N, C-alpha and C positions, 0 to 999 in steps of 0.2 A: 754328762747327767743324763741317766737311763729315761726311758718312758715312765717308770713307775715312779722314779724320784721326781720326775717333773709334775706327774699327777699329783703324788703327795704333797709337794711343796705348795700346790695350787687349793688343794683339799683341808691343808691343816694350817691354822692360824701359825706364824712363825714362832711365836711365844710360847707355844704349846711346851706342857711338861712332857717327859718321856711317857708318862702314863697317859696322858690325854693323846698323845702321838700313837701310843699302840692301841688305846681304844679305837679311834678315828680309822687307823688301819684294819683293824678287826671289823668295822663297821664295813669300810669298803671292799674288804674281802667278801663279806656276808654277801653285802649287793651283789658282786659280781657273780658268786655262787648263783644266787636266785637268778639273775640273767641268762647264765648259762644253762641251768634248768629250764628256763622258758624255752630258751633256745632249741635246746632239745625236746622238748615238747611240742613245739612249733614243727620242727623237721620231721618227727615222727607223724604229726597231723598231716603235713602236706606230702610226706610217703603215702598214708593211707587214701588221702584225696586222689593221689596220682594212681595209686592201684585201683580204685574206684572209677576213676576217669577210664582206664584202660581197659576194665571189665566192661562199661557201658560202650565203649566204642567198638568192641570185641562184639557183643549183643548186636549192638547196630549193625557192623559188618555181616552177621550170620543172617539178620532179618532180612539185608538187601539183597543176598544171596538167595534166600529162598521166595522172597516176595517177588523178587524178578523174574521167577520161573514160572509165577501163578497169572501175572499183568500182563497187558500189552506193553510193549516197549513206549510208546506215548504216555502210557498211565505212570508205567515208572520212571520217565523224565520228569512228569510234572511233580510227583512226588519227590525225587532227588532236589528238583528246585528249589521247592519250599523248605524241605529238611537242611539242604545248605544253607539258606537264609538264616537258619535258625526262629522261624517264626511257629512259635510253638501253638498260638491259638489259629494260624491258619493250616498248619499240617491237622490239627484235629478236626477241623472242619473239613479239610481234604477226605480224611478217613471217615468222618460222617456220610459226606455226600457218596462217597465209594460205598458203603455199606448200604445207602437209602438205595443208590443205583441198582444195584447188585440185588438187593429184596426186589424191587420193581422188577429186574428181569427174571427172577425165578417166579414170582405172581403171575406176570405174562405166560411164562412157558406153562405154568401149571393148569392157568385159564385155558389155553390151547389144546390141552390135553385129553 
């Protein structure tokens, strides 16, 4: 008994006529085809999401390289700690605080000139 035969045996009433059997098999095949289409759609979506994630990861690596060049080692270390935790709110606050601190330093420099 093959897998298809076993499935058909449980899916179709034993007293089914040949026409009923064929109709049920057509329903089963149509459902299988829909499931295959859904699987293909999900695989494509996963492929797109993976490509987007790879692109985002590359942007993050590029940002890290550039950011590391313009900030202190300690500042970059704190940034990476927060980024590695994945705490978006803390990361936003970190950058906001960094921007405010930079603006304050620039204001003090301009005041001394």
